C-alpha positions in Angstrom: 51.2 -3.6 -30.5 54.1 -5.6 -28.8 52.2 -8.2 -26.9 53.7 -11.3 -25.6 51.9 -13.5 -23.2 50.3 -11.3 -20.8 52.2 -8.2 -21.6 51.7 -4.9 -23.6 55.3 -3.8 -24.0 56.7 -3.9 -20.4 53.1 -3.6 -18.7 50.9 -6.6 -17.6 51.9 -9.8 -16.5 50.5 -11.8 -13.6 51.8 -11.5 -10.0 49.5 -13.7 -8.0 49.7 -16.6 -5.6 50.0 -20.1 -7.3 46.3 -21.3 -6.6 45.1 -18.0 -8.3 47.7 -18.5 -11.2 46.2 -22.0 -11.8 42.7 -20.6 -12.0 44.0 -17.8 -14.5 45.5 -20.6 -16.6 42.2 -22.4 -16.8 40.4 -19.2 -17.5 42.9 -18.4 -20.4 42.7 -21.7 -21.9 38.7 -21.5 -21.8 38.9 -18.0 -23.2 41.3 -19.0 -26.0 39.1 -22.1 -27.0 35.9 -20.1 -27.2 36.7 -16.4 -28.2 36.7 -17.5 -31.9 34.1 -20.3 -31.5 31.2 -19.6 -33.9 28.5 -21.0 -31.3 30.0 -19.0 -28.5 30.1 -15.8 -30.6 26.5 -16.4 -31.7 25.3 -16.9 -28.1 27.3 -13.7 -27.0 25.9 -11.7 -29.9 22.3 -12.9 -29.1 22.6 -11.7 -25.6 23.9 -8.4 -26.5 21.2 -7.8 -29.0 18.2 -9.2 -27.3 18.9 -8.9 -23.5 21.2 -5.8 -23.4 19.7 -3.8 -26.4 22.7 -3.2 -28.6 23.6 -1.6 -30.8 23.8 1.7 -28.8 23.2 4.7 -31.0 25.9 7.2 -32.0 24.0 10.5 -31.4 24.8 13.8 -32.8 24.8 16.2 -30.0 23.6 19.2 -32.2 22.6 21.6 -29.2 25.9 21.0 -27.4 27.9 21.4 -30.5 26.1 24.7 -31.1 26.6 25.8 -27.6 30.3 25.2 -27.8 30.7 26.7 -31.2 33.4 24.4 -32.6 33.8 20.7 -33.5 30.9 18.3 -34.2 30.2 16.3 -31.1 28.9 12.8 -31.3 27.9 10.8 -28.2 28.4 7.0 -28.1 25.4 6.1 -26.0 26.5 3.3 -23.7 24.2 4.8 -21.2 21.4 3.3 -23.1 22.8 -0.2 -22.7 20.6 -2.4 -20.5 21.3 -1.4 -16.8 22.7 2.0 -17.8 26.4 1.4 -18.7 28.9 -0.3 -20.7 29.7 -2.9 -18.1 27.2 -5.6 -19.4 29.2 -6.0 -22.6 32.0 -7.6 -20.6 30.0 -9.2 -17.9 28.0 -11.2 -20.4 31.0 -12.5 -22.1 32.6 -13.5 -18.8 29.5 -15.1 -17.5 29.2 -17.2 -20.7 32.8 -18.5 -20.1 31.8 -19.2 -16.5 28.9 -21.3 -17.7 31.2 -23.3 -20.0 33.6 -23.9 -17.1 30.6 -25.3 -15.0 30.8 -22.5 -12.4 27.7 -22.0 -10.3 29.0 -19.0 -8.1 30.4 -15.6 -9.2 32.5 -12.9 -7.5 32.7 -9.3 -8.5 34.2 -6.1 -7.2 32.6 -2.8 -7.9 33.1 1.0 -7.4 30.3 3.1 -8.8 28.2 -0.2 -8.5 27.5 -0.6 -12.4 29.7 -3.6 -12.8 28.1 -5.1 -9.7 24.6 -4.4 -11.0 25.7 -6.0 -14.3 27.1 -9.0 -12.7 24.2 -9.4 -10.4 21.8 -9.2 -13.4 23.8 -11.9 -15.5 24.0 -14.1 -12.7 20.4 -14.0 -12.0 19.7 -14.6 -15.5 21.9 -17.8 -15.5 21.0 -19.1 -12.1 24.4 -18.4 -10.4 25.1 -17.3 -6.8 26.6 -13.8 -6.7 28.7 -12.0 -4.2 29.8 -8.4 -4.7 32.5 -6.6 -2.9 32.0 -2.7 -2.5 34.0 -0.1 -0.5 31.8 1.2 2.4 32.4 4.6 1.2 31.0 3.6 -2.2 28.1 1.9 -0.6 27.0 5.2 0.8 27.6 7.1 -2.4 25.9 4.7 -4.6 23.0 3.3 -2.4 20.8 3.0 -5.4 23.0 0.6 -7.1 23.3 -1.5 -3.9 19.5 -2.0 -3.7 19.5 -2.8 -7.5 22.1 -5.5 -7.0 20.2 -7.0 -3.9 16.8 -7.0 -5.8 18.5 -9.2 -8.3 19.7 -11.8 -5.7 23.3 -10.6 -5.0 24.9 -10.4 -1.6 26.6 -7.1 -1.4 29.6 -7.1 1.1 30.6 -3.5 2.5 34.3 -3.4 2.7 35.5 -1.5 5.7 39.3 -1.5 5.1 41.7 1.2 3.8 40.0 4.0 2.0 36.8 1.9 1.8 36.8 2.5 -2.1 37.3 0.6 -5.2 40.9 -0.6 -4.5 39.7 -2.1 -1.1 36.9 -3.8 -3.0 39.4 -5.4 -5.3 41.4 -6.6 -2.5 38.5 -8.1 -0.7 37.2 -9.7 -3.8 40.4 -11.5 -4.5 40.6 -12.5 -0.9 37.3 -14.1 -1.4 38.4 -15.9 -4.5 41.2 -17.4 -2.6 38.8 -18.6 -0.1 36.6 -20.4 -2.8 38.7 -21.5 -5.7 35.7 -23.0 -7.2 33.9 -19.6 -7.9 34.6 -17.5 -11.1 35.8 -13.9 -10.5 34.1 -11.5 -12.9 36.6 -8.7 -13.1 34.9 -5.5 -14.2 37.8 -3.4 -15.7 40.8 -3.8 -18.0 43.1 -4.3 -15.0 44.5 -7.1 -13.0 46.7 -10.2 -14.0 46.6 -11.8 -17.4 44.4 -12.8 -19.0 41.9 -10.3 -17.7 43.0 -7.1 -19.5 42.8 -9.1 -22.6 39.4 -10.7 -22.1 37.9 -7.3 -21.0 39.3 -5.6 -24.2 37.8 -8.5 -26.3 34.3 -8.0 -24.8 34.4 -4.3 -24.8 35.7 -3.7 -28.3 31.9 -3.9 -29.5 31.8 -0.2 -28.6 34.2 1.1 -31.2 33.2 -1.7 -33.6 29.8 -0.1 -33.7 30.9 3.6 -33.5 33.4 3.2 -36.2 30.6 1.7 -38.6 28.1 4.4 -37.4 30.5 7.4 -38.1 31.3 6.1 -41.4 27.5 5.9 -42.3 26.6 9.4 -40.7 29.8 11.4 -41.9 31.6 9.3 -44.6 34.8 9.4 -42.5 36.5 8.6 -39.3 36.3 11.0 -36.3 39.3 13.4 -35.5 39.1 12.5 -31.8 37.7 9.9 -29.5 37.4 10.8 -25.8 36.7 8.5 -22.9 37.1 8.6 -19.2 39.8 6.4 -17.6 39.7 4.7 -14.1 40.8 1.1 -14.5 40.0 1.7 -18.2 37.5 -0.7 -19.7 35.2 1.8 -21.5 38.1 3.6 -22.8 39.8 0.4 -24.2 36.5 -0.5 -25.8 35.9 3.1 -27.2 39.6 3.2 -28.6 40.0 -0.3 -29.9 39.1 -0.1 -33.4 40.7 3.3 -34.0 44.2 2.4 -32.6 45.4 1.7 -36.0 43.8 4.6 -37.7 44.9 8.3 -37.8 42.4 9.2 -35.1 43.4 11.2 -31.9 42.7 9.3 -28.8 42.3 11.1 -25.5 41.9 9.4 -22.0 40.6 11.5 -19.2 41.5 10.7 -15.6 40.1 12.1 -12.3 42.1 15.2 -11.0 39.8 15.3 -8.0 40.5 18.4 -6.1 43.4 19.1 -8.3 46.7 17.6 -9.5 48.6 19.9 -7.2 47.0 18.0 -4.3 47.1 14.5 -2.9 43.2 14.4 -3.5 43.2 13.0 -7.1 43.1 9.6 -9.0 45.3 10.6 -11.9 47.4 7.6 -12.2 49.1 8.1 -15.5 49.4 11.9 -15.0 51.0 11.6 -11.5 51.9 8.0 -10.9 54.8 5.8 -11.5 55.6 2.3 -12.7 55.0 -0.6 -10.2 53.1 -3.7 -9.3 49.4 -3.4 -8.1 46.6 -5.8 -8.2 48.5 -8.5 -9.9 49.9 -6.4 -12.8 52.7 -4.1 -13.6 51.4 -0.8 -14.7 51.3 2.9 -13.5 50.0 3.4 -10.1 49.8 6.1 -7.3 52.5 5.1 -4.7 53.2 6.9 -1.4 56.8 7.6 0.0 56.7 4.2 1.6 56.4 2.5 -1.8 52.9 1.3 -0.9 49.8 2.1 -3.1 48.7 5.6 -2.0 45.1 6.6 -1.2 43.3 8.3 -4.1 40.2 10.4 -4.4 37.6 11.4 -7.1 34.0 12.6 -6.7 33.4 9.5 -9.1 33.3 6.2 -7.4 34.2 4.5 -10.7 37.5 6.4 -11.2 39.0 6.5 -7.8 41.3 3.7 -8.3 45.2 4.1 -7.9 46.2 2.0 -10.9 45.2 1.6 -14.6 45.0 -1.1 -17.1 48.4 -2.2 -18.4 47.2 -1.6 -22.1 46.5 2.1 -21.2 50.1 2.2 -19.6 51.5 0.9 -22.9 49.5 3.5 -24.9 50.8 6.4 -22.6 54.4 5.3 -22.9 54.1 4.7 -26.8 52.5 8.0 -27.2 49.4 6.5 -29.0 46.9 8.0 -26.6 47.0 11.4 -24.8 46.0 11.1 -21.2 44.8 14.3 -19.5 42.7 14.9 -16.3 39.5 16.8 -15.2 38.7 18.0 -11.7 35.6 17.2 -9.7 34.2 20.6 -10.4 35.0 20.5 -14.2 33.1 17.0 -14.2 30.2 18.3 -12.5 29.8 21.3 -14.8 30.1 19.0 -17.8 27.4 16.8 -16.4 25.1 20.0 -15.9 25.9 21.3 -19.3 25.1 18.1 -21.2 21.9 17.8 -19.0 20.7 21.3 -19.9 21.7 21.2 -23.6 20.8 17.8 -24.6 18.4 16.6 -21.9 20.9 13.6 -21.3 22.2 13.1 -17.8 25.5 11.2 -18.0 27.4 9.3 -15.3 29.8 11.4 -13.3 32.6 9.0 -14.6 31.7 10.0 -18.3 31.4 13.6 -17.4 35.2 13.7 -17.1 35.3 12.9 -20.8 32.7 15.5 -21.6 34.8 18.1 -19.6 37.7 17.4 -22.0 35.5 17.9 -25.0 34.1 21.3 -23.7 37.8 22.5 -23.4 38.7 21.1 -26.8 35.9 21.6 -29.2 35.7 25.4 -29.3 39.6 25.4 -30.4 38.7 23.1 -33.4 37.2 24.0 -36.8 33.5 23.1 -37.3 34.3 20.4 -39.7 36.3 18.5 -37.2 34.6 15.5 -35.4 34.6 14.5 -31.7 33.2 11.1 -30.5 32.7 11.1 -26.7 32.0 7.6 -25.1 29.2 8.1 -22.6 30.0 5.2 -20.6 26.9 5.3 -18.2 24.0 7.3 -17.2 23.7 9.5 -14.4 20.9 8.3 -12.3 23.0 6.8 -9.7 24.9 10.1 -9.3 22.1 12.4 -8.9 22.0 12.6 -5.1 25.8 12.9 -4.8 25.7 15.8 -7.3 23.0 17.6 -5.5 25.0 17.2 -2.3 28.0 18.5 -4.0 26.3 21.5 -5.2 24.7 22.4 -1.9 27.9 22.1 -0.2 29.7 24.3 -3.0 26.8 26.9 -2.6 27.2 26.9 1.2 30.9 27.9 1.1 
């Protein structure tokens, strides 16, 4: 991969005001100091194991495989991570950096709420004040996660601007950081200005480090495909990382919402163009006026108008194939996994499952697919019930 400081090919960089750039430079220096430090790594791995419950299983989904009648399907069970998603992998790493920087307050943005929950938990664990910014629309969609954050002592700020979703939460969180430069911004996805995409990759690569070792133990070879959903892209970067240099097909699945032929989608790389958003040069969905356009997905974690710069690089280089799944395809995938395996996935992860449902029957039975189940679906049950009720009423 061609990476100069802060760039993956032409993508990345840091397009922020000088006060924020000074903080980013401090963060980068701290990260570079500790990322290979044996004491830091030992502490990080301790909390991953004993606090978060890693490693997560790589599970052969025998019933789903039999139902689809094609390739063998394995599930990387990030839904079994403490708090129900992959988010804690990154949060623990960033919080440990914040601790070494002497920070006592953290700020975070969240969409589906899982990053906010993970940040609230880690802040509680290490005695830090925590403010989480969440779009008002997402607050309503993810009420359960709002309560979870508040139970752990976080203050949740409902953002009423724009489309009241993830992009607006990111903007509000950056604004709050500008107002308190002594705080530490725990960024939840592989997006934003350098060094955040690199830091998030570093702390999420544990997903594929584990799955690569696990699939070699179970099958004696690497998978043919790894599939993960992509919003900002943190779970996918983690799921892909150890396979990038291998002959393994990598597939990222974006949110097609109501369809790619509508303006109600969040398919950034499928339908977007290159520009600057949230401090980085990447693919994003822009309107006729050149401003970032509103996006939509049933998934609060995927309705983001940009994508991490490393994903943008992988798209342009052809290393990763990016496709999209609609709301309905994702809901049907969620129901199918629930009914065949007794595993209720997050609606975000269900977009990846939807692609596997299309692809597996076309493959020989000796082929292997790993799906990254990035989170569990408890948080989505009410929204899915409303979706199915509304669909039935049509």
